[in-house]
C-alpha positions, 0 to 999 in steps of 0.5 A, a space after each residue: 500499499 503506497 500512501 498518496 497525497 490528496 490536495 484539498 480546496 477550501 469550501 468554507 471558512 474555518 475561522 481558525 477553529 475546528 468545525 464539523 463539516 459535511 459532504 455528500 453526492 447526489 444520486 447521479 454524482 452530478 453535484 457535490 454538497 458541503 457545509 460547515 458548523 462555522 458557516 451559514 451556507 450550503 455549497 453546491 459544487 460542480 465536481 467536473 469544474 471544481 474551480 468554478 464558484 459553487 451555488 450557495 444556499 444561505 437561509 440558516 442564521 447559524 452554522 449548518 451542521 447536517 445535510 441529507 438528500 432524499 433518495 431520488 435527490 429531489 429534496 435537500 434537507 439541512 439542520 443547524 445550530 439555529 435549531 431549525 430543519 429546512 427543506 429545499 428543492 434540488 438541484 435548483 436550491 429553492 427554499 421550501 419550508 422550515 419543517 421543524 424546529 428544536 430548542 437546542 442545535 441540531 447535529 444529525 438528520 437522515 431520510 428513510 429509504 422511501 424519503 417519506 420520513 426525515 429523522 432529525 436530532 441533536 442536543 435536544 432530548 428526542 429524535 423527531 420522525 418528520 412526515 415529509 408529506 405534510 410536515 407533521 411530527 410522526 413520533 418523538 423517540 426519547 431515551 438518550 442521555 447525551 447529544 444524538 450525533 448519528 442516525 441510520 435508517 435500516 434499508 429494509 424500513 423496520 429499524 432506526 439505529 442512533 448513537 449519542 455523544 457518550 457512546 450509547 447506541 439504541 435500535 428502535 422499531 419504527 412501527 411502535 417507537 420502542 427501543 428494541 436494543 440499548 447498547 451502552 458505552 460501545 462507541 467512544 465518548 466524544 466529550 465536548 469537542 463538537 467537531 467530533 461526532 459519533 456515527 454509525 451505518 447500516 450496510 446496503 443489504 441491511 444485515 449489518 450495523 457498523 459502529 466505531 469501537 472503543 479500540 480504534 476499530 469498527 464493530 459489526 452488530 447483527 441486525 436482529 439480535 444486536 450481537 457483536 459479529 466481528 471488528 475491523 482493526 487496522 492501523 488507526 492509532 486513534 478513535 474513529 470519528 466517521 465511517 461510510 459504506 461503499 454502495 455495494 457494501 463490499 468496502 468501508 471507509 474509515 477516518 480517525 482522529 489520527 488524520 488518516 483515512 483507511 479503505 477496508 475490504 469488509 469480507 477480508 477484514 483487512 485495510 487495503 489502502 490509506 490516505 493521510 491528511 494535514 487535518 482531521 477528516 470529519 466526513 466522507 461520501 462514496 461516489 454513487 457511480 465510479 471509484 471515488 471517495 469525497 472527503 472534507 476536513 475540519 477546516 472546511 477543505 474538501 477533495 475527491 479521492 479518485 481510485 480509492 479502491 485499487 483498480 485491480 479489485 472489484 469496483 465499489 459500485 459493481 453489484 449494488 443491491 437494488 435498494 435505491 428504487 425510485 419512489 414507488 409509493 408517492 411519499 417522497 416530497 417534491 415529486 415532478 408533478 407540481 399540481 399533484 404535489 400541491 393538492 396533496 398538501 406538501 410543505 411549503 414556505 413558512 417565510 425566510 429567516 428574520 435576520 439578525 434580530 429574531 428567531 427564524 420562522 417555523 411551523 405553527 400549530 392550530 393549538 398553540 401550547 408552546 410549553 408542551 410542544 413536543 408532547 403535542 406533536 406526539 399527541 397529534 400523531 398518536 392515532 396515526 401510529 397506533 392504528 398500524 397493524 403489528 409487524 409479522 415479517 420484515 417485508 410485510 411490516 415495511 409494506 404495511 407501515 407505508 400503506 398506513 402512512 398513506 391512509 393516515 396522511 390522507 386524514 391529516 392533510 386537511 389539518 396539518 397543511 393549515 398548521 404550516 407556514 407562519 412566521 415566528 415571533 421576533 424582537 427587533 434589533 436582536 441577533 440569533 444565539 451564538 454558542 460562546 459569542 456575544 449577541 444583541 438582545 436589542 440594537 436601535 438608534 439609541 444604543 444596544 443591549 448585548 449578552 453573553 452566556 458564561 458558567 450557566 448565566 449570562 452577562 448583560 451590558 447596556 451601551 449608548 451610541 452617544 456616550 456623552 448624553 446617555 446614562 451610564 448603566 452598570 452591567 447586570 448578571 442574568 440568572 433568568 436566561 433573557 432572550 429578548 430586550 427593548 431600550 429607550 431613554 428612560 429604561 430597558 425591559 427584558 423577558 425570557 421564554 419558558 424553559 419547561 413545564 415548571 419554569 415561568 416566563 419572566 418580565 423585568 423592567 429597569 429604569 435608568 433614573 428614579 427618585 426612589 430606591 428599588 424601582 426595578 420590578 419583575 412579573 412572572 407568567 404561569 403557563 404563558 410565555 412572553 414573545 415580544 416586548 416594547 417600551 414607550 413613554 411612561 409604559 411597558 408592554 409585552 405580548 405573550 403566547 396566549 395572544 395577550 398584550 399586557 401593558 404596565 406602567 413604568 412603575 409596574 402597575 398593571 391597571 394602566 387606564 383600566 386596559 392592562 390585558 388586551 386580546 389580540 386577533 392572532 399570534 404576535 410577530 413583532 412590536 415596537 414602541 414610540 412615545 405614546 404609541 405601540 405598534 403590534 404585528 400579528 398574523 391575520 391568517 394562514 399563509 396564501 397558497 403562494 407561501 406569502 405571509 398574511 400579516 396585519 398591524 395595529 397602532 395603539 395610543 396608550 395614554 388615550 386608550 385608542 387605536 388610530 390605525 389598523 390594517 394589512 402589513 404588505 411584504 414582498 412576495 416570498 418574504 417575511 418580516 425582519 424588522 418593524 419600528 418607527 423612524 426618528 420622526 415617528 413614521 411607522 416603518 417595516 423592512 422585509 427579508 427581500 430588502 424592501 423598506 416601506 413607510 406608512 402614510 396617511 395618503 389614500 386613506 392609509 398606504 405603505 410606500 416602499 422607500 428603499 430596495 436592497 436589490 438596487 444596492 450592492 448584491 454582495 452586501 446585506 443590510 441589518 436595519 437599526 432605524 431611519 429618519 426622513 432621508 436616511 436608512 440607518 443600518 449595518 452593512 454586512 458582507 454576504 453571506 453574513 445577514 447580521 453583524 457581530 458584537 465585536 468589533 462594534 458595528 459601524 452604522 452606515 447611512 443609506 439614502 432613501 429612494 423609491 424603486 422607480 422605473 428607469 426614466 427615459 430622461 435618466 432623471 431618477 434621482 431628481 424624480 426620487 428627490 422630488 417624491 421624498 421632498 413632497 412626502 416630507 412636506 406632507 408629514 410637516 403639514 400634518 404635524 402642524 395641523 395636529 399641533 394647532 389642534 392641540 393649541 401648541 406653537 408651530 413656528 419652528 415647523 412653519 419655518 421648516 415647511 417654508 424651507 422644504 417648499 422652496 427646495 421642493 420647487 427648486 427640484 421641480 425646476 431642475 426636472 423641468 430643465 431635464 424635460 426640456 433637454 429631453 423634448 418631453 414638453 408635455 411632462 414639463 407642463 405637468 411639472 410647472 403646475 406643481 410649482 407652489 410658489 408664483 416666482 417659481 413659475 416665473 423662473 420656469 418661464 425664464 427658463 424655457 424662454 432662455 432655451 428658445 421654446 417660445 410655445 412652452 414659454 406661452 403655455 407656462 404664462 397662460 398657466 401663471 395667468 390662470 393661477 392668478 386669475 383663480 386667486 383673484 376670483 376667490 370671494 373674501 373670507 375675512 374683512 381687511 380690517 381684521 388682518 393683523 399687521 404682521 400678516 399685512 406686511 407679509 402679504 404686501 411684500 409678496 404682492 410687490 412681485 405679483 401685481 402685474 401677472 400679464 406682463 411679459 417676462 424677460 429672461 436673464 442671460 444665465 439659464 442655471 436651474 437652481 431656484 431662489 428662496 421664494 415666497 410661501 403661501 402661508 395660511 395666515 396670509 389668506 386675509 391679506 391676500 383677499 384684501 389685495 385681490 380686491 384692489 387688483 380687480 379694479 383696474 384703475 390708475 389710482 389703485 396701481 399708484 398706491 400699490 406702487 407706494 407699497 412696493 416702494 416701502 417693501 423695497 426700503 425694507 429690503 435694503 435694510 434687511 439685505 445690506 451687502 446682498 446682491 440681486 439675483 442675476 440668473 435663475 440658478 443663483 440662490 440668494 436671499 434678496 430681501 425685497 423678493 425673498 426673505 420678507 416674503 416669509 410670513 414667519 419673519 420678524 419685523 425690525 420695528 413696530 414703525 414699519 409695521 404701522 406704516 405698512 398697515 397704514 398703506 394697506 388702509 389707504 389702499 382699501 379706502 381708495 378701493 371703497 371709493 372707486 367702488 361707489 363711483 
C-alpha cells in the first residue's frame, strides 16, 4: 500500500477553529454538497469544474451541522445550530420550508429509504420523525442521555439506529417507537468537542450495523439480535470519527482522529489502502457511480479521492443491492408533478429567516401550547401510528407501514397543512443565539443591549451610541436567561421564554433614573410565555403566547387606564414603541397558497386608550418581516427579508410606501436595519453571506439614501424624481404635524419655518426636472411639472428658463398657466374683512404683492439659464386675509389703485435694503440668494425690525382699501 497525497480546496471558512463539516453526492454524482458548522451557507459544487464558484444556499442564521438528500435527490434537508431543519428543492436550491424546530442545536438528519420520513436529532432530548408529506411530527423517540450525533435508517424500513455523544447506541422499531436494543458505552465518548461526532451505518443489504469501537476499530452488530459479529482493526492509532459503506457494501472507508483514512475490504477484514491528511477528516461520501471517495476536513477543505479502491479489485459500485428504487409509494416530497404535489398538501414556505433580530420562522400549530410542544406533536400523531398493524415479518412490516402512512396522511392533510408556514415572533434589533459568543438582545438608534453566556448564567451590558448624553448603566448578571430586550431613553425591559413545565416566563424592567430606591420590578407568567416586548413613554408592553397584550406602567402597575390586558386577533410577530404609541404586528390568517405571509398591524395610543391605525402589512412576495419600528419622526416602518423598506403614510386612506430596495444596492452586501429618519436609512452593512453583524468589533452604522424603486426613466432623471417624491412626502408630514399641533393649541413657529424651507427646496427640484424635460424634448411632462410649483416666483423662473432655451410655445403655455393661477386667486370671494388683518400678516402679504401685481406683463429671461431656484415666497395660512384684501384692489383696474400699490412696493423695497445690506440681486435663475425685497421678507414667519414699519405698512394697506371703496362707489 502506497501513501498518496490528495490536494484539498477550501469550501468554507474555518475561522481558525475546528468545525464539523458535511459532504455528500447526489444520486447521479452530478453535484457535490458541502456545509460547515462554522458557516451559514450550503455549497453545491460541480465536481467536473471544481474551480468554478459553487451555488450557495444561505437560509440558516447559524452554522449548518447536517445535510441529507432524499433517495431520488429531489429534496435537500439541512440542520443547523439555529435549531431549525429546512427543506429545499434540488438541484435548483429553492427554499421550501422550515419543516421543524428544536430548542437546541441540531447535529444529524437522515431520510429513510422511501423519503417519506425525515429523522432529526441533536442536543435536544428526543429524535423527531417527520412525515415529509405534510410536515407533521410522526413520533418523538426519547431515551438518549447525551446529544444524538448519528442516525441511520435500516434499508429494509423496520429500524432506526442512533448513537449519542457518550457512546450509547439504540435500535428503534419504527412501527411502535420502542427501543429494541440499548447498547451502552460501546462507542467512544466524544466529550465537548463538537467537531467530533459519533456516527454509525447500516450495510447496504441491511444485515449489519457498523459502529466505531473503543479500540480504534469498527465493530459490526447483527441486525436482529444486536450481537457483536466481528470488528475491523488495523492501523488507526486513535479513535474512528467517521465511517462510510461503499454502495455495494464490499468496502468501508474509516476516518480517525489520527488524520488518516483507511479503505477496508469488509469480507477479508483487512485495510487495502490509506490516505494521510494535514487535518482531521470529519465526513466522507462514496461516489454513486465510479470509484471515488469525497472527503472534507475540519477546516472546511474538501477533495475527491479518485481510485480509492485499487483498480485491480472489484469496483465499489459493482453489484449494488437493488435498494435505491425510485419512490414508488408517492411519499417523497417534491415529486415532478407540481399540481399533484400542491393538491396533496406538501410542505411549503413559511417565510425566510428574520435576520439579525429574531428567531427563524417555523411551523405553527392550530393549538398553540408552546410549553408542551413536543408532547403535542406526539398527541397529534398517536392515532396515526397506533393504528398501524403489528409487524409479522420484515417485508410485511415495511409494506404495511407505508400503506398506513398513506391512509393516515390522507386524513391529516386537511389539518396539518393549515398548521404550517407561519412566521415566528421576533424582537426587532436582536441577533440569533451563538454559542460562546456575545449577541445583541436589542440594537436601535439609541444604543444596544448585549449578552453572553458564561458558566450557566449570562452577562448583560447596555451601551449608548452617544456616550456623552446617555446614562451610564452598570452591567447586570442575568440568572433568568433573557432572550429579548427593548431599550429607550427611560429604561430597559427584558424577558425570557419558558424553559419547561416548571419554569415560568419572566418580564423585568430596569429604569435608568428614578427618585426612589428599588424601582426595578419583575413579573412572572404561569402557563404563558412572553414573545415580544416594547417600551414607550411611561409604559411597558409584553405580548404573550396566549395572544395577550399586557401593558404596565413604568412603576409596574398593571391597571393602566383600566386596559392592562388586551386580546389580540392572532399570534404576534413583533412589536415596537414610540412615545405614546405602540405598534403590534400579528398574523391575520394562515399563509396564502403562494406561501406569502398574511400579517396585519395595529397602532395603539396608550395614554388615550385609542387605536388610530389598523390594517394589512404588505410584504414582498415570498418574504417575511425582519424589522419593524418607528422612524425618528415617528413614521411607522417595516423591512422584509427581500430588502424592501416601507413607510406608512396617511395618503390614499393609509398606504405603505416603498422607500428603499436592497436589490438596487450592491448585491454582495446585506443590510441589518437599525432605524431611519426622513432621508436616510441607518443600517449595518454585512458582507454576504453574513446577515447580521457580530457584537465585536462594534458595528458601524452606515447611512443610505432613501429612494423609491422607480422605473428607469427615459430622461435618466431618476435621482431628481426620487428627490421630488421624498421632499413632497416630507412636506406632507410636516403639514400634518402642523395641523395636529394647531389642534392641540401648540406653537407651530418652528414647523412653519421648516415647511417654508422644504417648499422652496421642492420648487427648486421641480425646476431642475423641468430643465431635464426640456433637454429631452418632453414638453408635455414639463407642462405637468410647472403646475406643481407652489410659489408664483417659481413659475416665473420656469418661464425664464424655457425662454432662454428658445421654447416660445412652452413659454406661452407657462404664461397661460401663471395667468390662470392668478385669475383663480383673484376670483376667490373674500373670507375675511381687511380690517381684521393683523399687522404681521399685512406686512407679509404686501411684500409678496410687490412681485405679483402684474401677472400679464411679459417676462424677460436672464442671460444665465442656471436651474437652481432662489428662495421663494411661501403661501402661508395666515396670509389669506391679507391676500383677499389685495385681490379686491387688483380687480379694479384704475390708475389710482395702481399708484397705491406702487407706494407699497416702494416701502417693501426700502425694507429690503435695510434687511439685506451687502446682498446683491439675483442675476439668474440658478443663483440662490436671499434678496430681501423678493425673498426673505416674503417669509410670513419673518419678524419685522420695528413697530414703525409695521404701522406704516398697515396704514398703506388701509389707504389702499379706502381708495378701493371710493372707486366702487363711483
